[in-house]
LUMDRENKOL-212696 format. One line per 10 residues: number of its first residue (from 0); their letters; for each residue z, y, x of N, C-alpha, C, O. Coordinates in steps of 0.001 Angstrom, whole numbers, plus 524288, in hexadecimal, padded with zeros to 5 digits. Layout:
<atoms>
NUM> A> Z,Y,X,Z,Y,X,Z,Y,X,Z,Y,X ~ ...
</atoms>
This chain:
<atoms>
0> MKKPQQQNRY> E64E3,278BA,896E8,E63FE,27654,891DA,E66CD,27115,891A8,E66BC,26E23,89575 ~ E693C,26FEE,88D4B,E6C3F,26B2E,88CAE,E68A2,2668F,88BB5,E64F4,266E3,888A1 ~ E69C2,2622E,88E6E,E66A2,25D79,88DAD,E67D7,25B06,88865,E6C63,25AD2,886D8 ~ E63E0,25928,88598,E650B,25670,880B0,E67BE,2513C,881D7,E663B,24E6A,8856E ~ E6BAF,25008,87ECA,E6E97,24B39,87FA8,E6BA0,246A3,87D60,E68CD,2471B,87983 ~ E6C5E,2422F,87FE7,E69FA,23D68,87E04,E6C6D,23BFA,878CA,E7120,23CB3,87814 ~ E696F,23A04,87538,E6B69,23894,87013,E6B62,232A6,86F8E,E6763,23052,86E3F ~ E6FD2,23041,87093,E704E,22A97,8705E,E725C,228E3,86B0D,E7532,22BC1,8686D ~ E70DE,2242A,8698A,E72DA,221D1,864C0,E7630,21D21,8664D,E74E8,21A3E,869ED ~ E7A74,21C74,8637D,E7E1C,2184A,864C5,E7F17,214CF,86013,E7F5B,216A4,85BA3
10> GIWIDKKQAT> E7F9F,20FC1,8611D,E8172,20BF2,85D4D,E864A,20970,85F9B,E862F,20792,86409 ~ E8A86,20960,85CA6,E8F77,2075E,85EA0,E9199,20360,85ACA,E9215,20470,8561F ~ E92DE,1FEC2,85CD0,E95E4,1FB01,859C9,E9B4C,1FAE5,85C2F,E9BD2,1FA0B,860E3 ~ E9F64,1FBC1,85903,EA4A2,1FC52,85B24,EA8A8,1F979,857C6,EA857,1F969,852FA ~ EAC6C,1F723,85A73,EB13C,1F552,857FD,EB5A0,1F637,85BEE,EB4BD,1F8B4,85FF3 ~ EBA4A,1F444,85AE2,EBEA7,1F572,85E64,EBE4D,1F2A3,863A2,EC105,1F420,86750 ~ EBB04,1EE9B,86413,EBA9F,1EBA2,868ED,EB68C,1EDD0,86CAD,EB76E,1EDFA,87166 ~ EB217,1EF7D,86A96,EADE8,1F165,86DFB,EAA17,1F4CD,86AF7,EAA15,1F4F3,86629 ~ EA6D9,1F788,86DF7,EA2AF,1FAB5,86BB4,E9DA1,1F978,86E8E,E9D90,1F8FE,87357 ~ E9971,1F8F4,86BA3,E943D,1F841,86DDC,E9124,1FD26,86C8F,E9064,1FE78,867FF
20> IIKVTPDGKK> E8F57,1FFD6,870A7,E8C8B,204C5,86FFE,E86EC,20408,871C0,E85EC,20213,87607 ~ E8345,2059B,86E72,E7DB6,20588,86FD4,E7BD5,20B2A,86FD0,E7C3F,20DE6,86BE1 ~ E79C6,20CDC,87439,E77CE,21233,874DC,E71E2,211F9,8751C,E6FAC,20F0D,87839 ~ E6F56,21509,871DC,E699D,2154F,871DE,E680F,21ADD,8734F,E6961,21E93,8708E ~ E6540,21B6A,877A5,E6376,2208C,87962,E5E8F,2220F,8765B,E5C2E,21EB7,873D9 ~ E5CFD,22704,87688,E584C,228AA,873A5,E5354,225BF,8753E,E4FC4,22530,87210 ~ E5306,223E2,87A16,E4E5E,220FC,87BB8,E4EAA,21B29,87A6B,E4B1B,2183B,87BC7 ~ E52E3,2196A,877C9,E5346,21408,875F5,E5643,2105D,8797E,E56C9,20BBF,87841 ~ E583D,21249,87DDC,E5B37,20EEE,8816A,E608B,20DBD,87F06,E631F,21136,87CED ~ E6232,208BD,87F5C,E672D,20723,87D0F,E6B0D,205B8,88155,E69B7,2030E,8851B
30> DYIKVKSHVP> E6FDC,20787,880B0,E7428,20621,88427,E7866,20395,880DE,E7962,20520,87C6C ~ E7AE2,1FFA5,88328,E7EF5,1FCCC,8806D,E841C,1FD73,88359,E845B,1FCCA,8881B ~ E882E,1FEBF,88075,E8D59,1FF86,882C3,E9146,1FC6E,87F87,E914F,1FCD2,87ABC ~ E9494,1F95C,8821F,E98DD,1F6A1,87F79,E9DEF,1F8E7,8816F,E9EC8,1F94A,88627 ~ EA14F,1FA68,87DDA,EA66B,1FC8D,87F2D,EAA82,1F8F9,87CD1,EAAB8,1F847,87810 ~ EADC6,1F6B1,8802B,EB204,1F34D,87E59,EB6EF,1F682,87DB6,EB7F5,1FA14,880C3 ~ EB9F7,1F53D,879C3,EBEDA,1F812,878E8,EC35A,1F4F5,87B3C,EC2F2,1F042,87C2C ~ EC794,1F7B0,87C20,ECC4F,1F535,87E1E,ED0A1,1F5AE,87A09,ED538,1F649,87B54 ~ ECF14,1F566,87525,ED2C9,1F5E5,870D9,ED5B6,1F0BD,87055,ED344,1ECA0,86FDC ~ EDAED,1F0E5,8706B,EDDDF,1EC08,86FC4,EDD61,1EA16,86A23,EDCF2,1ED2B,86679
40> FMERFRGEST> EDD74,1E506,8698D,EDD25,1E2C3,8645B,EE240,1E3AA,86177,EE66D,1E3F9,863D5 ~ EE1DD,1E413,85C64,EE669,1E511,8592A,EEA19,1E068,85961,EE873,1DBF0,858B8 ~ EEF0D,1E177,85A4D,EF2FF,1DD5D,85A5D,EF54F,1DCBE,854F9,EF604,1E08A,8521D ~ EF677,1D7F9,853A4,EF937,1D6E4,84EBC,EFEFC,1D626,85006,F0057,1D363,853B9 ~ F0246,1D890,84D09,F07DB,1D845,84DF6,F0A54,1D4A7,849F0,F094F,1D516,84542 ~ F0D92,1D117,84BD0,F101D,1CD58,8485D,F155E,1CF79,84698,F1922,1CF6A,84995 ~ F15A7,1D149,841F1,F1A88,1D29E,83F6E,F1E0E,1D672,84237,F22D3,1D5DF,8420D ~ F1BDA,1DA4D,844C1,F1F2B,1DE3C,84730,F2169,1E1A3,842E0,F1EC7,1E517,840CE ~ F2647,1E09F,84192,F288C,1E387,83D41,F2C16,1E7EC,83F16,F2CD7,1EBBB,83C40 ~ F2E42,1E77B,843BA,F31B0,1EB9F,845A0,F2EF4,1EEAD,849DE,F2C00,1EC8B,84D01
50> AKTGLFGTTL> F2FFF,1F3A4,849E2,F2DE6,1F702,84DF1,F327F,1F9D0,8506E,F3661,1FAF5,84DD5 ~ F320E,1FAE1,85558,F3641,1FDB2,857FE,F364B,2034C,85610,F3232,2058E,854F2 ~ F3AD8,20579,855B2,F3B2D,20AE5,85404,F3BDB,20E5F,858BB,F3E9F,20D14,85C72 ~ F3952,212BB,8587D,F3996,21679,85CC6,F3CE5,21B1D,85B3C,F403F,21AC3,857CE ~ F3BEE,21F58,85DBE,F3ED3,22420,85CD4,F3DCE,2262D,85748,F395D,225FD,85572 ~ F41C1,22814,854A9,F4176,22A41,84F5E,F3F9A,2264F,84B4C,F3D28,227C8,8476C ~ F40BC,2215F,84C26,F3F89,21D61,84846,F39D8,21BDA,847DA,F3867,2192E,8441F ~ F3687,21D6E,84B85,F310A,21BDE,84B60,F309A,2163B,84D2F,F33C4,21466,8504E ~ F2CBC,2138B,84B3D,F2C05,20E1D,84CC6,F27DE,20DC6,850F9,F23EC,21084,850D3 ~ F28D2,20A6E,854A4,F2510,2096D,858D8,F230A,203E9,8581E,F261B,20035,85820
60> SREKQIQGKQ> F1E1A,2034F,85782,F1C03,1FE10,856E4,F178F,1FD3E,85AB5,F14AB,200D8,85C0C ~ F1720,1F87F,85C5D,F130C,1F701,8600D,F0DA5,1F760,85D87,F09BF,1F860,8602A ~ F0D7C,1F690,85872,F0882,1F6A5,855A5,F05E8,1FC01,855FA,F0129,1FC5C,856A9 ~ F08FC,20027,8557F,F06C7,20571,855D5,F04A8,20689,85B44,F008E,208FD,85BD0 ~ F0763,204C3,85F46,F0591,20593,864A2,F006E,202BA,86594,EFCD5,204E4,867EB ~ F0019,1FDEF,863C7,EFB4E,1FADF,86493,EF6CA,1FD3E,8617D,EF264,1FD6C,8636C ~ EF7D0,1FF0E,85CBA,EF3AD,2018C,859A2,EF1CB,2068F,85C3A,EED1C,207A4,85C45 ~ EF55E,2099D,85E60,EF3E0,20E62,86130,EF0A0,20D2C,86600,EECD9,20FEA,86727 ~ EF214,2091B,868C9,EEF18,20782,86D6A,EE996,205CE,86BED,EE5D2,20714,86EA1 ~ EE922,202ED,8679D,EE403,20135,865D0,EE0AE,205E3,8642E,EDC09,20615,8656A
70> NNSVHHFIKE> EE2FB,2099F,86170,EE010,20E45,85FCE,EDE27,2115F,86486,ED9B7,21339,86480 ~ EE159,211FB,8688A,EDFB4,214B9,86D45,EDB40,211E1,86FFD,ED79D,2145D,871EC ~ EDB81,20CB0,87029,ED754,209A6,87297,ED234,20A51,86FB2,ECE13,20AB3,87222 ~ ED26C,20A76,86A81,ECDA5,20B35,86761,ECB59,21098,86876,EC697,2111C,868EE ~ ECEA1,214A0,868DC,ECCB2,219E7,869EC,ECA1F,21A36,86F51,EC620,21CD2,86FE9 ~ ECC50,217A1,87333,EC9E2,2178C,87862,EC4A1,214B5,8783D,EC0E5,2165D,87AC7 ~ EC459,21073,87545,EBF7C,20D87,874AE,EBB51,210E3,87217,EB6D4,210E9,873D1 ~ EBCBE,213BA,86DF5,EB90B,2172B,86B39,EB71F,21B73,86EE5,EB278,21CAB,86EEB ~ EBA9B,21DC1,87200,EB909,221CE,875BC,EB53D,21FAC,879B9,EB190,2225E,87B43 ~ EB614,21AD8,87B6E,EB287,2186C,87F37,EAD1C,21796,87CDA,EA92A,21849,87F83
80> VVSNLDHANA> EACEA,21619,877DF,EA7DE,2155F,8753F,EA51C,21AA2,874A8,EA06D,21B03,875AD ~ EA7F2,21EB3,87306,EA597,223E3,8724E,EA3A2,2260D,87784,E9FB6,228D5,877A0 ~ EA649,224D3,87BD2,EA48B,226C8,880EB,E9F50,2246E,88293,E9CB0,2269B,885F8 ~ E9DBF,2200C,88043,E98B3,21DA6,8817E,E9435,21FEE,87E51,E8FB0,21E93,87F3D ~ E9560,2235B,87A9D,E9154,225AB,8774A,E9000,22B14,8796A,E92F3,22ECC,878A5 ~ E8B99,22B82,87C11,E8A17,23090,87E44,E84E1,2325A,87BF9,E8148,22F3A,87B50 ~ E8484,2375C,87AC7,E7FCA,239DD,878B4,E7DC3,23702,873DB,E791E,235D0,8737F ~ E8135,235F1,8702F,E7FB7,2331D,86B74,E7DFD,236E7,86739,E8015,23B33,866B3 ~ E7A1B,23531,86436,E78C3,23836,85F8E,E797A,23500,85AA1,E79AA,23730,8565A ~ E79E2,22FC1,85B23,E7AC8,22C64,856A1,E7DC0,2278B,85859,E7C92,22532,85C60
90> ILILGSGDTR> E81A9,22614,85530,E84E7,2218C,8566D,E8588,21E4A,85183,E86DD,22051,84D5C ~ E848F,21937,85205,E856E,21580,84DCC,E8A03,21210,84F69,E89BC,20F55,8535C ~ E8E3F,21231,84C59,E92ED,20F25,84D8A,E932E,20A8C,849CD,E9331,20B37,8450A ~ E9363,205E3,84C04,E93DA,20114,848FF,E98E0,1FE61,84AA0,E9AAF,1FF17,84F06 ~ E9B21,1FB55,84730,E9FCA,1F86B,848A5,EA32B,1F740,843F9,EA1DE,1F875,83F81 ~ EA78C,1F4DC,8452B,EAB36,1F385,84103,EB078,1F601,84239,EB1CA,1F6E3,846C3 ~ EB361,1F717,83E3C,EB89D,1F927,83F04,EB8CC,1FF06,83FA8,EB4F3,201C7,83ECE ~ EBD6D,200E0,84133,EBE72,20678,8418C,EBC85,208F7,84692,EBC37,20DC0,846E7 ~ EBB39,205DB,84A74,EB9BE,2080D,84F81,EB4CB,20B56,84F1E,EB446,20F3A,851E6 ~ EB131,209DB,84BC1,EAC63,20CF1,84B38,EAD7D,21248,848CD,EAAD9,21617,84A18
100> FELQNAIHKS> EB15B,212A0,8454D,EB2D1,217B3,84320,EB593,21B0C,84733,EB4D1,21FCB,8475D ~ EB8C9,21894,84A81,EBB5D,21B77,84EB7,EB758,21D8D,85294,EB7E8,221E9,85486 ~ EB348,21A78,853B6,EAF15,21C41,85726,EAC2C,220D4,854A5,EAB03,224AD,85748 ~ EAB02,22074,84FA9,EA84B,224B6,84CF8,EAB86,229B9,84D1C,EA965,22DEF,84E09 ~ EB099,22950,84C36,EB3FC,22DE8,84C69,EB42D,23038,851E1,EB431,234FE,85278 ~ EB451,22CEC,855E6,EB469,22ED2,85B4E,EAF53,231A4,85CA9,EAF65,23583,85F83 ~ EAAEF,22FBC,85AA6,EA5E7,23247,85BA2,EA5C1,2379D,858F3,EA3EB,23B6D,85B3D ~ EA7AC,237E7,85422,EA7B4,23CE4,85156,EAB51,240DF,853E0,EAA42,2458E,853A5 ~ EAF94,23F19,8564E,EB343,242A6,858D5,EB169,2446B,85E36,EB33B,2486A,8602A ~ EADE4,24192,8609A,EAC0A,242CD,865DA,EA88C,247A5,865C3,EA4F1,24806,8629B
110> KSMNGVWVEN> EA9A5,24B48,86937,EA686,25016,86971,EA114,24F05,86B97,E9D54,2518F,869F9 ~ EA095,24B5A,86F28,E9B74,24A2E,87165,E97DD,24769,86D85,E931F,24744,86E4F ~ E9A11,24538,8695B,E96F8,24274,8656D,E9625,245BB,86088,E950F,24399,85C5D ~ E96A3,24AD0,860F7,E9610,24E42,85C75,E9072,24E09,85A66,E8CBD,24EDA,85D59 ~ E8FDB,24CF2,85573,E8AAF,24CC6,85306,E87E9,24792,8537C,E8359,2472B,85206 ~ E8A83,24395,85578,E8821,23E68,855F9,E8841,23BBC,850AB,E8C3A,23BD3,84DF5 ~ E83E8,2395E,84F38,E8383,23694,84A4F,E8607,23139,84B00,E8476,22E41,84E72 ~ E89E6,22FF2,847C6,E8CC3,22B02,84837,E8CAA,22843,842F6,E8DB0,22AA1,83EE7 ~ E8B6B,22338,84319,E8BD2,22006,83E62,E8F24,21B47,83F9B,E8EAF,218F0,843C8 ~ E9275,219E6,83BF1,E9641,215C2,83C9D,E9553,211A4,8386A,E957A,212DE,833C4
120> RASQKLPIRS> E9459,20CB0,83A02,E9369,20889,83635,E967B,203AD,837A6,E9714,20271,83C42 ~ E9866,200F6,833C8,E9B31,1FC14,834A6,E9747,1F7B6,835B9,E9321,1F76E,8334F ~ E98B1,1F45B,8395C,E957B,1EFC1,83A69,E98D0,1EBA4,83D14,E9CDF,1ECD0,83F5F ~ E970E,1E6E9,83CBC,E99BB,1E2BF,83F83,E9805,1E2CC,8453D,E94BA,1E5F5,846BF ~ E9A34,1DF5E,84863,E98F2,1DF3F,84DF0,E931E,1DE1E,84E9C,E9105,1DA70,84C56 ~ E908E,1E160,851C8,E8AED,1E0F5,85287,E899E,1E02C,8584C,E8C23,1E27E,85BAC ~ E85B6,1DCED,85976,E83CD,1DCAC,85EDC,E808C,1E18A,86024,E7F22,1E48C,85CAA ~ E7F67,1E23F,8651D,E7CB1,1E6F7,866DE,E776C,1E7A6,86427,E7611,1EBFF,8629D ~ E747B,1E37C,8638F,E6F50,1E3E5,8611A,E6FB7,1E5C0,85B71,E6C62,1E8B4,8599F ~ E73BC,1E40D,858AD,E7477,1E5C7,85341,E75FE,1EB85,85300,E7464,1EE52,84F6E
130> IESEMEKHFN> E7915,1ED45,856CA,E7A7D,1F2D0,856FC,E759B,1F611,857F5,E74EB,1FA31,85596 ~ E7231,1F434,85B77,E6D43,1F6F0,85C7A,E69F4,1F74E,85794,E67D1,1FB74,85669 ~ E6980,1F307,854B1,E663D,1F32A,84FF6,E689B,1F6BB,84BCA,E65BA,1F962,848FF ~ E6DCC,1F6D6,84B51,E7059,1FA77,847A9,E6F34,2001C,84935,E6E23,20364,845DB ~ E6F6F,2013D,84E50,E6E3E,20682,85033,E68A8,20801,84EF3,E67A3,20C4B,84D07 ~ E64FF,20470,8500D,E5F75,20591,84F18,E5E7C,206B3,84954,E5BCB,20A74,84801 ~ E60AA,2037A,845EB,E5FFD,20456,84050,E625B,2098F,83EAA,E5FF1,20C97,83BD2 ~ E670F,20A87,8407B,E69E8,20F28,83ED2,E6774,21431,840DA,E66AF,217E1,83DDD ~ E663B,21460,845E2,E641B,21929,84822,E5E73,21A10,84680,E5CC3,21E8F,84641 ~ E5B7A,215F7,84560,E5627,216BA,84368,E5636,218F9,83DED,E529C,21BCE,83C76
140> LHFK> E5A30,217CA,83AE1,E5A87,21A01,835A5,E5BF2,21FC0,835C5,E59DC,222D4,832B8 ~ E5F7A,2213B,83944,E618A,22691,83945,E5EEE,22A48,83D25,E5F0B,22F06,83C58 ~ E5C9A,2283F,84149,E5A55,22BA0,84555,E54A8,22A22,84650,E538A,22701,849CA ~ E5129,22C4A,8435B,E4B99,22B3C,84455,E48FB,2300E,84641,E444A,22FFF,8474F
</atoms>
């Protein structure tokens, strides 16, 4: 007979620099996880008007390479955050910017997270205690 899986609830505050994950087990025990990203900061380019041309007249620019590197770093960061979510039945994602939408999409694409209830809300930077209170309010409304 298959063992029933633990049903954990998660609250996540995320931006491109770091993620704060709060895991609440069914018996009420809370675990805190901080995941730092290694995403390079966006560089500003001063008046780069010429780009080197490559084969068949294509242009090669440093800006595209740096943007691709940043996108890959964000994807690795999102994968690291998703790997910390085990046996979840409900996830509340808080944060600012596009990273929370990328996390939501990664959760929906993950086969191990099939059927997990996910809600995504915009918020400013919150300390851990505020994330806990948001989770308590939110999960008490939806899961009684």
